[in-house]
Backbone and ligand atoms as CSV (ligand in chain L), in Angstrom:
chain,resi,resn,atom,element,x,y,z
A,1,MET,N,N,-0.726,-17.360,-9.950
A,1,MET,CA,C,-1.606,-17.523,-11.105
A,1,MET,C,C,-2.109,-16.105,-11.382
A,2,LYS,N,N,-2.136,-15.836,-12.579
A,2,LYS,CA,C,-2.735,-14.589,-13.141
A,2,LYS,C,C,-4.235,-14.650,-13.081
A,3,ARG,N,N,-4.984,-13.685,-12.554
A,3,ARG,CA,C,-6.468,-13.683,-12.482
A,3,ARG,C,C,-7.080,-12.959,-13.576
A,4,GLN,N,N,-8.358,-13.237,-13.713
A,4,GLN,CA,C,-9.166,-12.375,-14.678
A,4,GLN,C,C,-9.497,-11.135,-13.826
A,5,LEU,N,N,-9.367,-10.005,-14.663
A,5,LEU,CA,C,-9.734,-8.621,-14.025
A,5,LEU,C,C,-11.218,-8.460,-14.088
A,6,THR,N,N,-11.705,-7.712,-13.112
A,6,THR,CA,C,-13.152,-7.302,-13.156
A,6,THR,C,C,-13.218,-5.815,-13.793
A,7,TYR,N,N,-14.206,-5.605,-14.556
A,7,TYR,CA,C,-14.344,-4.268,-15.222
A,7,TYR,C,C,-15.522,-3.538,-14.755
A,8,TYR,N,N,-15.524,-2.140,-14.610
A,8,TYR,CA,C,-16.685,-1.359,-14.446
A,8,TYR,C,C,-17.586,-1.574,-15.605
A,9,PRO,N,N,-18.936,-1.802,-15.464
A,9,PRO,CA,C,-19.693,-1.749,-14.197
A,9,PRO,C,C,-19.923,-2.948,-13.430
A,10,ASP,N,N,-19.024,-3.849,-13.236
A,10,ASP,CA,C,-19.176,-5.067,-12.489
A,10,ASP,C,C,-19.531,-4.632,-11.009
A,11,PRO,N,N,-20.574,-5.127,-10.500
A,11,PRO,CA,C,-21.014,-4.772,-9.103
A,11,PRO,C,C,-19.970,-4.996,-7.964
A,12,VAL,N,N,-19.120,-5.975,-8.184
A,12,VAL,CA,C,-18.101,-6.165,-7.091
A,12,VAL,C,C,-17.201,-4.989,-6.905
A,13,LEU,N,N,-17.119,-4.110,-7.938
A,13,LEU,CA,C,-16.305,-2.962,-7.748
A,13,LEU,C,C,-16.946,-1.834,-6.961
A,14,ALA,N,N,-18.465,-2.043,-6.802
A,14,ALA,CA,C,-19.111,-0.955,-6.202
A,14,ALA,C,C,-19.481,-1.386,-4.718
A,15,ARG,N,N,-19.084,-2.565,-4.380
A,15,ARG,CA,C,-19.320,-2.951,-3.035
A,15,ARG,C,C,-18.290,-2.608,-2.068
A,16,ARG,N,N,-18.559,-2.543,-0.760
A,16,ARG,CA,C,-17.640,-2.331,0.373
A,16,ARG,C,C,-17.004,-3.782,0.605
A,17,ALA,N,N,-15.666,-3.863,0.464
A,17,ALA,CA,C,-15.089,-5.157,0.819
A,17,ALA,C,C,-14.961,-5.381,2.274
A,18,GLU,N,N,-14.908,-6.795,2.558
A,18,GLU,CA,C,-14.966,-7.170,4.030
A,18,GLU,C,C,-13.578,-7.124,4.661
A,19,GLU,N,N,-13.602,-6.821,5.904
A,19,GLU,CA,C,-12.345,-6.868,6.644
A,19,GLU,C,C,-11.690,-8.232,6.722
A,20,ILE,N,N,-10.621,-8.350,6.711
A,20,ILE,CA,C,-9.789,-9.719,6.734
A,20,ILE,C,C,-9.412,-9.952,8.274
A,21,GLY,N,N,-9.830,-11.190,8.698
A,21,GLY,CA,C,-9.418,-11.692,10.046
A,21,GLY,C,C,-8.095,-12.231,9.983
A,22,GLU,N,N,-8.027,-13.482,9.844
A,22,GLU,CA,C,-6.818,-14.358,10.012
A,22,GLU,C,C,-6.051,-14.182,8.691
A,23,ILE,N,N,-4.749,-14.352,8.740
A,23,ILE,CA,C,-3.933,-14.311,7.577
A,23,ILE,C,C,-3.732,-15.846,7.188
A,24,THR,N,N,-4.497,-16.324,6.343
A,24,THR,CA,C,-4.416,-17.752,5.918
A,24,THR,C,C,-3.575,-18.032,4.689
A,25,PRO,N,N,-3.323,-19.337,4.398
A,25,PRO,CA,C,-2.446,-19.603,3.259
A,25,PRO,C,C,-3.331,-19.080,1.859
A,26,GLU,N,N,-4.598,-19.279,1.983
A,26,GLU,CA,C,-5.385,-18.734,0.945
A,26,GLU,C,C,-5.255,-17.259,0.673
A,27,LEU,N,N,-5.166,-16.504,1.742
A,27,LEU,CA,C,-4.956,-15.063,1.594
A,27,LEU,C,C,-3.582,-14.715,0.971
A,28,ARG,N,N,-2.540,-15.513,1.392
A,28,ARG,CA,C,-1.278,-15.278,0.840
A,28,ARG,C,C,-1.259,-15.653,-0.706
A,29,ALA,N,N,-1.948,-16.754,-1.051
A,29,ALA,CA,C,-1.982,-17.131,-2.470
A,29,ALA,C,C,-2.789,-16.073,-3.223
A,30,LEU,N,N,-3.795,-15.551,-2.651
A,30,LEU,CA,C,-4.580,-14.302,-3.223
A,30,LEU,C,C,-3.641,-13.170,-3.534
A,31,ALA,N,N,-2.919,-12.821,-2.518
A,31,ALA,CA,C,-1.881,-11.824,-2.602
A,31,ALA,C,C,-0.906,-11.977,-3.813
A,32,ASP,N,N,-0.384,-13.229,-3.861
A,32,ASP,CA,C,0.574,-13.663,-4.897
A,32,ASP,C,C,-0.172,-13.373,-6.303
A,33,ASP,N,N,-1.381,-13.989,-6.410
A,33,ASP,CA,C,-2.057,-13.863,-7.586
A,33,ASP,C,C,-2.298,-12.398,-7.927
A,34,MET,N,N,-2.576,-11.504,-6.970
A,34,MET,CA,C,-2.903,-10.112,-7.327
A,34,MET,C,C,-1.544,-9.416,-7.763
A,35,ALA,N,N,-0.514,-9.723,-7.158
A,35,ALA,CA,C,0.761,-9.170,-7.645
A,35,ALA,C,C,1.068,-9.633,-9.113
A,36,GLU,N,N,0.906,-10.803,-9.391
A,36,GLU,CA,C,1.082,-11.367,-10.659
A,36,GLU,C,C,0.319,-10.761,-11.793
A,37,THR,N,N,-0.985,-10.641,-11.431
A,37,THR,CA,C,-2.050,-9.861,-12.173
A,37,THR,C,C,-1.711,-8.449,-12.405
A,38,MET,N,N,-1.280,-7.740,-11.310
A,38,MET,CA,C,-0.897,-6.451,-11.507
A,38,MET,C,C,0.179,-6.226,-12.412
A,39,TYR,N,N,1.306,-7.035,-12.256
A,39,TYR,CA,C,2.548,-6.995,-13.073
A,39,TYR,C,C,2.166,-7.322,-14.499
A,40,ALA,N,N,1.322,-8.285,-14.839
A,40,ALA,CA,C,1.053,-8.718,-16.082
A,40,ALA,C,C,0.317,-7.670,-16.875
A,41,ASN,N,N,-0.450,-6.823,-16.142
A,41,ASN,CA,C,-1.296,-5.827,-16.675
A,41,ASN,C,C,-0.603,-4.521,-16.660
A,42,GLU,N,N,0.736,-4.422,-16.261
A,42,GLU,CA,C,1.520,-3.179,-16.080
A,42,GLU,C,C,0.858,-2.173,-15.310
A,43,GLY,N,N,0.356,-2.563,-14.119
A,43,GLY,CA,C,-0.231,-1.704,-13.162
A,43,GLY,C,C,0.766,-1.402,-12.068
A,44,ILE,N,N,0.450,-0.313,-11.289
A,44,ILE,CA,C,1.218,-0.039,-10.044
A,44,ILE,C,C,0.445,-0.272,-8.787
A,45,GLY,N,N,-0.800,-0.736,-8.851
A,45,GLY,CA,C,-1.670,-1.060,-7.746
A,45,GLY,C,C,-2.733,-1.867,-8.165
A,46,LEU,N,N,-3.188,-2.768,-7.223
A,46,LEU,CA,C,-4.534,-3.540,-7.500
A,46,LEU,C,C,-5.115,-3.938,-6.145
A,47,ALA,N,N,-6.316,-3.814,-6.223
A,47,ALA,CA,C,-7.256,-4.083,-4.981
A,47,ALA,C,C,-8.042,-5.383,-5.281
A,48,ALA,N,N,-8.318,-6.240,-4.237
A,48,ALA,CA,C,-8.854,-7.563,-4.399
A,48,ALA,C,C,-10.194,-7.409,-5.157
A,49,PRO,N,N,-10.987,-6.412,-5.062
A,49,PRO,CA,C,-12.258,-6.540,-5.867
A,49,PRO,C,C,-11.874,-6.536,-7.321
A,50,GLN,N,N,-10.783,-6.049,-7.673
A,50,GLN,CA,C,-10.494,-6.038,-9.144
A,50,GLN,C,C,-10.190,-7.375,-9.670
A,51,VAL,N,N,-10.111,-8.489,-8.829
A,51,VAL,CA,C,-9.992,-9.855,-9.324
A,51,VAL,C,C,-11.254,-10.598,-8.787
A,52,GLY,N,N,-12.248,-9.820,-8.354
A,52,GLY,CA,C,-13.449,-10.351,-7.997
A,52,GLY,C,C,-13.609,-10.838,-6.560
A,53,GLU,N,N,-12.588,-10.457,-5.684
A,53,GLU,CA,C,-12.663,-11.054,-4.221
A,53,GLU,C,C,-13.036,-9.663,-3.390
A,54,GLY,N,N,-14.005,-9.818,-2.587
A,54,GLY,CA,C,-14.544,-8.720,-1.834
A,54,GLY,C,C,-13.831,-8.661,-0.455
A,55,VAL,N,N,-12.542,-8.620,-0.431
A,55,VAL,CA,C,-11.816,-8.448,0.857
A,55,VAL,C,C,-10.793,-7.317,0.783
A,56,ARG,N,N,-10.407,-6.796,2.071
A,56,ARG,CA,C,-9.698,-5.634,2.189
A,56,ARG,C,C,-8.139,-5.896,2.001
A,57,LEU,N,N,-7.767,-6.199,0.665
A,57,LEU,CA,C,-6.342,-6.516,0.367
A,57,LEU,C,C,-5.987,-5.702,-0.710
A,58,VAL,N,N,-4.777,-5.122,-0.671
A,58,VAL,CA,C,-4.276,-4.348,-1.717
A,58,VAL,C,C,-2.782,-4.651,-1.978
A,59,VAL,N,N,-2.397,-4.556,-3.353
A,59,VAL,CA,C,-0.972,-4.729,-3.538
A,59,VAL,C,C,-0.466,-3.373,-4.292
A,60,ILE,N,N,0.661,-2.977,-3.975
A,60,ILE,CA,C,1.155,-1.828,-4.562
A,60,ILE,C,C,2.610,-1.977,-4.935
A,61,ASP,N,N,3.003,-1.456,-6.205
A,61,ASP,CA,C,4.367,-1.349,-6.435
A,61,ASP,C,C,4.687,-0.232,-7.341
A,62,ILE,N,N,4.920,0.906,-6.798
A,62,ILE,CA,C,5.116,2.193,-7.577
A,62,ILE,C,C,6.481,2.157,-8.360
A,63,SER,N,N,7.299,1.170,-8.188
A,63,SER,CA,C,8.469,1.171,-8.994
A,63,SER,C,C,8.107,0.436,-10.415
A,64,GLY,N,N,6.863,-0.158,-10.408
A,64,GLY,CA,C,6.377,-0.812,-11.601
A,64,GLY,C,C,5.951,0.352,-12.561
A,65,PRO,N,N,5.631,-0.098,-13.891
A,65,PRO,CA,C,5.643,-1.338,-14.260
A,65,PRO,C,C,7.042,-1.997,-14.729
A,66,GLN,N,N,8.026,-1.032,-14.650
A,66,GLN,CA,C,9.437,-1.618,-15.257
A,66,GLN,C,C,10.155,-2.362,-14.278
A,67,ILE,N,N,10.377,-1.748,-12.989
A,67,ILE,CA,C,11.466,-2.167,-12.094
A,67,ILE,C,C,10.988,-3.294,-11.248
A,68,ARG,N,N,9.878,-3.140,-10.614
A,68,ARG,CA,C,9.084,-4.098,-9.797
A,68,ARG,C,C,9.887,-4.677,-8.636
A,69,ASP,N,N,10.488,-3.847,-7.873
A,69,ASP,CA,C,11.208,-4.370,-6.655
A,69,ASP,C,C,10.737,-3.702,-5.382
A,70,ASP,N,N,9.544,-3.081,-5.455
A,70,ASP,CA,C,9.005,-2.489,-4.248
A,70,ASP,C,C,7.496,-2.890,-3.883
A,71,LEU,N,N,7.339,-4.160,-3.814
A,71,LEU,CA,C,6.046,-4.688,-3.739
A,71,LEU,C,C,5.593,-4.637,-2.297
A,72,ARG,N,N,4.445,-3.944,-2.135
A,72,ARG,CA,C,3.860,-3.805,-0.728
A,72,ARG,C,C,2.473,-4.488,-0.780
A,73,VAL,N,N,2.319,-5.403,0.210
A,73,VAL,CA,C,0.921,-5.994,0.412
A,73,VAL,C,C,0.327,-5.504,1.623
A,74,LEU,N,N,-0.890,-4.941,1.439
A,74,LEU,CA,C,-1.500,-4.347,2.698
A,74,LEU,C,C,-2.775,-4.976,2.898
A,75,VAL,N,N,-2.857,-5.515,4.236
A,75,VAL,CA,C,-4.097,-6.106,4.759
A,75,VAL,C,C,-4.885,-5.030,5.561
A,76,ASN,N,N,-6.156,-4.842,5.201
A,76,ASN,CA,C,-7.070,-3.987,5.880
A,76,ASN,C,C,-6.463,-2.502,6.147
A,77,PRO,N,N,-6.080,-1.966,5.051
A,77,PRO,CA,C,-5.339,-0.627,5.145
A,77,PRO,C,C,-6.357,0.397,5.415
A,78,VAL,N,N,-6.044,1.401,6.215
A,78,VAL,CA,C,-6.866,2.478,6.586
A,78,VAL,C,C,-6.070,3.801,6.472
A,79,ILE,N,N,-6.704,4.769,5.935
A,79,ILE,CA,C,-6.075,6.194,5.896
A,79,ILE,C,C,-6.319,6.753,7.292
A,80,THR,N,N,-5.354,7.016,8.098
A,80,THR,CA,C,-5.516,7.596,9.389
A,80,THR,C,C,-5.276,9.185,9.424
A,81,ALA,N,N,-4.571,9.676,8.499
A,81,ALA,CA,C,-4.433,11.200,8.383
A,81,ALA,C,C,-4.230,11.574,6.970
A,82,ARG,N,N,-4.714,12.739,6.513
A,82,ARG,CA,C,-4.519,13.184,5.189
A,82,ARG,C,C,-4.194,14.730,5.326
A,83,SER,N,N,-3.357,15.171,4.521
A,83,SER,CA,C,-3.019,16.582,4.475
A,83,SER,C,C,-4.106,17.435,3.917
A,84,GLN,N,N,-4.177,18.659,4.254
A,84,GLN,CA,C,-5.114,19.696,3.713
A,84,GLN,C,C,-4.656,19.906,2.280
A,85,GLU,N,N,-3.427,19.949,2.086
A,85,GLU,CA,C,-2.873,20.292,0.874
A,85,GLU,C,C,-3.203,19.106,-0.264
A,86,THR,N,N,-3.721,19.543,-1.257
A,86,THR,CA,C,-4.063,18.503,-2.385
A,86,THR,C,C,-3.283,18.674,-3.571
A,87,VAL,N,N,-3.262,17.563,-4.378
A,87,VAL,CA,C,-2.653,17.513,-5.701
A,87,VAL,C,C,-3.601,16.996,-6.586
A,88,GLU,N,N,-3.391,17.316,-7.940
A,88,GLU,CA,C,-4.268,16.794,-9.021
A,88,GLU,C,C,-3.421,16.138,-10.015
A,89,SER,N,N,-3.838,14.948,-10.369
A,89,SER,CA,C,-3.015,14.136,-11.287
A,89,SER,C,C,-3.858,13.383,-12.205
A,90,GLU,N,N,-3.451,12.893,-13.272
A,90,GLU,CA,C,-4.232,12.082,-14.208
A,90,GLU,C,C,-4.164,10.649,-13.621
A,91,GLU,N,N,-5.355,10.105,-13.595
A,91,GLU,CA,C,-5.361,8.663,-13.129
A,91,GLU,C,C,-6.054,7.688,-14.174
A,92,GLY,N,N,-5.661,6.520,-14.134
A,92,GLY,CA,C,-6.423,5.411,-14.909
A,92,GLY,C,C,-6.543,4.404,-13.961
A,93,CYS,N,N,-7.252,3.194,-14.398
A,93,CYS,CA,C,-7.560,2.043,-13.428
A,93,CYS,C,C,-7.552,0.830,-14.355
A,94,LEU,N,N,-6.963,-0.230,-13.973
A,94,LEU,CA,C,-7.107,-1.446,-14.809
A,94,LEU,C,C,-8.479,-1.902,-14.996
A,95,SER,N,N,-9.428,-1.462,-14.014
A,95,SER,CA,C,-10.903,-1.926,-14.109
A,95,SER,C,C,-11.729,-0.948,-14.878
A,96,VAL,N,N,-11.062,0.193,-15.283
A,96,VAL,CA,C,-11.840,1.183,-16.119
A,96,VAL,C,C,-11.257,1.355,-17.408
A,97,ARG,N,N,-11.837,0.703,-18.380
A,97,ARG,CA,C,-11.273,0.590,-19.709
A,97,ARG,C,C,-11.137,1.965,-20.497
A,98,ASN,N,N,-10.116,2.151,-21.133
A,98,ASN,CA,C,-9.952,3.167,-22.107
A,98,ASN,C,C,-10.257,4.574,-21.449
A,99,TYR,N,N,-9.833,4.907,-20.377
A,99,TYR,CA,C,-10.137,6.187,-19.801
A,99,TYR,C,C,-9.116,6.763,-18.744
A,100,ARG,N,N,-8.813,7.929,-18.720
A,100,ARG,CA,C,-7.978,8.547,-17.782
A,100,ARG,C,C,-8.604,9.874,-17.483
A,101,ALA,N,N,-8.509,10.345,-16.340
A,101,ALA,CA,C,-9.126,11.718,-15.904
A,101,ALA,C,C,-8.254,12.304,-14.754
A,102,SER,N,N,-8.306,13.544,-14.618
A,102,SER,CA,C,-7.638,14.250,-13.536
A,102,SER,C,C,-8.405,14.113,-12.348
A,103,VAL,N,N,-7.801,13.743,-11.195
A,103,VAL,CA,C,-8.470,13.545,-9.887
A,103,VAL,C,C,-7.652,14.357,-8.766
A,104,GLU,N,N,-8.339,14.976,-7.914
A,104,GLU,CA,C,-7.818,15.669,-6.872
A,104,GLU,C,C,-7.677,14.807,-5.625
A,105,ARG,N,N,-6.379,14.777,-5.101
A,105,ARG,CA,C,-6.294,13.901,-3.847
A,105,ARG,C,C,-5.503,14.690,-2.798
A,106,ALA,N,N,-5.557,14.269,-1.667
A,106,ALA,CA,C,-4.642,14.637,-0.537
A,106,ALA,C,C,-3.143,14.371,-0.981
A,107,ALA,N,N,-2.311,15.503,-0.659
A,107,ALA,CA,C,-1.046,15.381,-1.064
A,107,ALA,C,C,-0.116,14.392,-0.301
A,108,GLN,N,N,-0.390,14.314,1.066
A,108,GLN,CA,C,0.045,13.370,1.769
A,108,GLN,C,C,-0.975,12.620,2.619
A,109,VAL,N,N,-0.579,11.333,2.866
A,109,VAL,CA,C,-1.467,10.461,3.674
A,109,VAL,C,C,-0.662,9.621,4.641
A,110,THR,N,N,-1.264,9.313,5.866
A,110,THR,CA,C,-0.774,8.287,6.652
A,110,THR,C,C,-1.568,7.108,6.605
A,111,VAL,N,N,-1.054,5.870,6.370
A,111,VAL,CA,C,-1.877,4.706,6.223
A,111,VAL,C,C,-1.423,3.601,7.292
A,112,GLN,N,N,-2.404,2.926,7.905
A,112,GLN,CA,C,-1.974,1.885,8.759
A,112,GLN,C,C,-2.592,0.727,8.225
A,113,ALA,N,N,-1.798,-0.419,8.149
A,113,ALA,CA,C,-2.314,-1.632,7.687
A,113,ALA,C,C,-1.407,-2.765,8.307
A,114,ARG,N,N,-1.922,-4.017,8.055
A,114,ARG,CA,C,-1.167,-5.168,8.546
A,114,ARG,C,C,-0.459,-5.768,7.241
A,115,GLY,N,N,0.771,-6.355,7.597
A,115,GLY,CA,C,1.378,-6.948,6.477
A,115,GLY,C,C,0.977,-8.625,6.430
A,116,LEU,N,N,1.488,-9.230,5.513
A,116,LEU,CA,C,1.188,-10.657,5.514
A,116,LEU,C,C,1.854,-11.515,6.588
A,117,ASP,N,N,2.894,-10.881,7.280
A,117,ASP,CA,C,3.519,-11.458,8.363
A,117,ASP,C,C,2.747,-11.138,9.618
A,118,GLY,N,N,1.508,-10.499,9.489
A,118,GLY,CA,C,0.789,-10.173,10.734
A,118,GLY,C,C,1.174,-8.956,11.486
A,119,GLN,N,N,2.141,-8.350,11.006
A,119,GLN,CA,C,2.815,-7.046,11.780
A,119,GLN,C,C,1.999,-5.839,11.281
A,120,ASP,N,N,1.811,-5.021,12.216
A,120,ASP,CA,C,1.321,-3.725,11.903
A,120,ASP,C,C,2.161,-2.958,11.173
A,121,MET,N,N,1.892,-2.035,10.290
A,121,MET,CA,C,2.815,-1.105,9.647
A,121,MET,C,C,2.162,0.275,9.521
A,122,THR,N,N,2.989,1.260,9.547
A,122,THR,CA,C,2.517,2.684,9.263
A,122,THR,C,C,3.157,3.193,8.033
A,123,ILE,N,N,2.543,3.655,7.102
A,123,ILE,CA,C,3.249,4.261,5.854
A,123,ILE,C,C,2.893,5.774,5.849
A,124,GLU,N,N,3.957,6.488,5.770
A,124,GLU,CA,C,3.822,8.023,5.641
A,124,GLU,C,C,4.084,8.202,4.111
A,125,ALA,N,N,3.136,8.693,3.336
A,125,ALA,CA,C,3.291,8.710,1.885
A,125,ALA,C,C,3.000,10.095,1.282
A,126,ASP,N,N,3.779,10.342,0.269
A,126,ASP,CA,C,3.470,11.568,-0.492
A,126,ASP,C,C,3.693,11.240,-1.923
A,127,ASP,N,N,3.599,12.194,-2.782
A,127,ASP,CA,C,3.780,11.880,-4.247
A,127,ASP,C,C,2.908,10.707,-4.939
A,128,LEU,N,N,3.405,9.946,-5.727
A,128,LEU,CA,C,2.777,8.976,-6.373
A,128,LEU,C,C,2.149,7.873,-5.374
A,129,LEU,N,N,3.014,7.508,-4.407
A,129,LEU,CA,C,2.562,6.582,-3.483
A,129,LEU,C,C,1.323,6.985,-2.654
A,130,ALA,N,N,1.194,8.273,-2.300
A,130,ALA,CA,C,0.046,8.814,-1.625
A,130,ALA,C,C,-1.163,8.654,-2.524
A,131,ILE,N,N,-1.073,9.022,-3.807
A,131,ILE,CA,C,-2.043,8.930,-4.780
A,131,ILE,C,C,-2.595,7.522,-4.882
A,132,CYS,N,N,-1.623,6.655,-5.100
A,132,CYS,CA,C,-1.876,5.250,-5.373
A,132,CYS,C,C,-2.611,4.603,-4.218
A,133,LEU,N,N,-2.120,4.960,-2.975
A,133,LEU,CA,C,-2.872,4.417,-1.773
A,133,LEU,C,C,-4.234,4.890,-1.593
A,134,GLN,N,N,-4.393,6.191,-1.949
A,134,GLN,CA,C,-5.905,6.579,-1.794
A,134,GLN,C,C,-6.704,6.042,-2.963
A,135,HIS,N,N,-6.219,5.779,-4.121
A,135,HIS,CA,C,-6.917,5.190,-5.243
A,135,HIS,C,C,-7.267,3.693,-4.808
A,136,GLU,N,N,-6.317,2.974,-4.367
A,136,GLU,CA,C,-6.603,1.520,-4.013
A,136,GLU,C,C,-7.370,1.258,-2.887
A,137,ILE,N,N,-7.268,2.208,-1.792
A,137,ILE,CA,C,-8.072,2.077,-0.532
A,137,ILE,C,C,-9.474,2.407,-0.921
A,138,ASP,N,N,-9.683,3.450,-1.900
A,138,ASP,CA,C,-11.098,3.692,-2.382
A,138,ASP,C,C,-11.788,2.455,-2.982
A,139,HIS,N,N,-10.998,1.666,-3.644
A,139,HIS,CA,C,-11.585,0.298,-4.269
A,139,HIS,C,C,-12.184,-0.506,-3.196
A,140,LEU,N,N,-11.549,-0.492,-1.961
A,140,LEU,CA,C,-12.094,-1.274,-0.962
A,140,LEU,C,C,-13.406,-0.800,-0.373
A,141,ASP,N,N,-13.744,0.486,-0.708
A,141,ASP,CA,C,-14.918,1.032,-0.268
A,141,ASP,C,C,-15.995,1.202,-1.353
A,142,GLY,N,N,-15.561,0.463,-2.417
A,142,GLY,CA,C,-16.532,0.433,-3.721
A,142,GLY,C,C,-16.517,1.783,-4.405
A,143,THR,N,N,-15.319,2.547,-4.251
A,143,THR,CA,C,-15.332,3.781,-5.046
A,143,THR,C,C,-14.202,3.770,-6.141
A,144,LEU,N,N,-14.554,4.217,-7.225
A,144,LEU,CA,C,-13.662,4.168,-8.441
A,144,LEU,C,C,-13.254,5.656,-8.610
A,145,PHE,N,N,-12.027,5.849,-9.392
A,145,PHE,CA,C,-11.668,7.276,-9.713
A,145,PHE,C,C,-12.624,8.015,-10.450
A,146,ILE,N,N,-13.407,7.245,-11.214
A,146,ILE,CA,C,-14.432,8.101,-11.988
A,146,ILE,C,C,-15.654,8.480,-11.100
A,147,ASP,N,N,-15.717,8.164,-9.823
A,147,ASP,CA,C,-16.551,8.623,-8.876
A,147,ASP,C,C,-16.153,9.949,-8.434
A,148,HIS,N,N,-14.842,10.385,-8.714
A,148,HIS,CA,C,-14.403,11.697,-8.393
A,148,HIS,C,C,-14.411,12.689,-9.461
A,149,ILE,N,N,-14.883,12.455,-10.576
A,149,ILE,CA,C,-14.874,13.410,-11.727
A,149,ILE,C,C,-16.129,14.082,-11.829
A,150,SER,N,N,-16.242,15.103,-12.692
A,150,SER,CA,C,-17.502,15.795,-12.976
A,150,SER,C,C,-18.642,15.042,-13.337
A,151,ARG,N,N,-19.830,15.288,-13.128
A,151,ARG,CA,C,-20.952,14.554,-13.534
A,151,ARG,C,C,-20.985,14.564,-15.093
A,152,LEU,N,N,-20.590,15.631,-15.712
A,152,LEU,CA,C,-20.693,15.533,-17.142
A,152,LEU,C,C,-19.786,14.566,-17.917
A,153,LYS,N,N,-18.506,14.660,-17.212
A,153,LYS,CA,C,-17.450,13.698,-17.771
A,153,LYS,C,C,-17.892,12.296,-17.438
A,154,ARG,N,N,-18.495,12.138,-16.347
A,154,ARG,CA,C,-18.876,10.731,-15.902
A,154,ARG,C,C,-20.086,10.224,-16.989
A,155,SER,N,N,-20.941,11.096,-17.207
A,155,SER,CA,C,-21.941,10.639,-18.054
A,155,SER,C,C,-21.645,10.459,-19.436
A,156,LEU,N,N,-20.656,11.071,-19.935
A,156,LEU,CA,C,-20.012,10.822,-21.221
A,156,LEU,C,C,-19.306,9.613,-21.305
A,157,TYR,N,N,-18.628,9.187,-20.138
A,157,TYR,CA,C,-17.958,7.879,-20.053
A,157,TYR,C,C,-18.888,6.881,-19.999
A,158,ASP,N,N,-19.970,6.883,-19.208
A,158,ASP,CA,C,-20.973,5.992,-19.066
A,158,ASP,C,C,-21.729,5.643,-20.341
A,159,LYS,N,N,-21.801,6.695,-21.101
A,159,LYS,CA,C,-22.276,6.477,-22.508
A,159,LYS,C,C,-21.611,5.523,-23.350
A,160,LYS,N,N,-20.311,5.857,-23.366
A,160,LYS,CA,C,-19.388,4.971,-24.118
A,160,LYS,C,C,-19.386,3.491,-23.563
A,161,VAL,N,N,-19.316,3.437,-22.278
A,161,VAL,CA,C,-19.344,1.977,-21.727
A,161,VAL,C,C,-20.631,1.177,-22.134
A,162,ARG,N,N,-21.637,1.975,-22.257
A,162,ARG,CA,C,-22.971,1.316,-22.691
A,162,ARG,C,C,-22.865,0.939,-24.180
A,163,LYS,N,N,-22.127,1.758,-24.957
A,163,LYS,CA,C,-22.017,1.460,-26.334
A,163,LYS,C,C,-21.213,0.269,-26.632
A,164,TRP,N,N,-19.956,0.189,-25.830
A,164,TRP,CA,C,-19.080,-0.918,-25.908
A,164,TRP,C,C,-19.782,-2.131,-25.660
A,165,ALA,N,N,-20.718,-2.140,-24.553
A,165,ALA,CA,C,-21.351,-3.268,-24.090
A,165,ALA,C,C,-22.273,-3.800,-25.135
A,166,LYS,N,N,-23.032,-2.835,-25.893
A,166,LYS,CA,C,-23.838,-3.145,-26.894
A,166,LYS,C,C,-23.068,-3.844,-28.077
A,167,GLN,N,N,-21.888,-3.161,-28.552
A,167,GLN,CA,C,-21.199,-3.752,-29.552
A,167,GLN,C,C,-20.624,-5.143,-29.389
A,168,LYS,N,N,-20.378,-5.386,-28.085
A,168,LYS,CA,C,-19.892,-6.663,-27.576
A,168,LYS,C,C,-21.070,-7.697,-27.870
A,169,GLU,N,N,-22.209,-7.300,-27.382
A,169,GLU,CA,C,-23.364,-8.178,-27.468
A,169,GLU,C,C,-23.700,-8.550,-28.988
A,170,LYS,N,N,-23.619,-7.517,-29.778
A,170,LYS,CA,C,-23.883,-7.735,-31.216
A,170,LYS,C,C,-22.802,-8.618,-31.758
A,171,ALA,N,N,-21.537,-8.479,-31.467
A,171,ALA,CA,C,-20.533,-9.302,-31.992
A,171,ALA,C,C,-20.801,-10.730,-31.553
A,172,LEU,N,N,-21.078,-11.029,-30.251
A,172,LEU,CA,C,-21.319,-12.304,-29.671
A,172,LEU,C,C,-22.514,-12.914,-30.464
A,173,SER,N,N,-23.603,-12.200,-30.834
A,173,SER,CA,C,-24.717,-12.903,-31.363
A,173,SER,C,C,-24.568,-12.975,-32.860
A,174,ALA,N,N,-23.565,-12.349,-33.401
A,174,ALA,CA,C,-23.467,-12.368,-34.954
A,174,ALA,C,C,-22.817,-13.676,-35.290
L,1,NI,NI,NI,-7.943,1.084,-9.848
């Protein structure tokens, strides 16, 4: 089932998500829903807080949004190593409307996580996968890519967000 996305400044996006204990049928259903929601919105990654669930679950498919044959579901993912070398690239986020900005990230990361089968896995990532993993794991700690941009750019974006909220209010009351 496709879920409703949460949008900045929804507080669920700013909270630290909870560690997952047991892998239950409900958790599997949530992972299915998240993959469906990610694909429906043409994303390449989605974290549980983006569908309003404060748990440490991430789905990623960097073959998307076209090919969609490389789905990874990560339970409690942790970055255990990051390269000194960094890369800068333009990022966007399904929960941050109408905005993209350049963000600096580690060029390579090592991530440990559990799969839905309960098995531990280690991912050595570079390029787009490394960026995507850092972006999604940030979500689990209540951090958005706009938390990595300059204060000036951020305040300009926040101003726009407040304007859109006001316009919406007006439209609803009209
Ligand atoms: Ni995002």
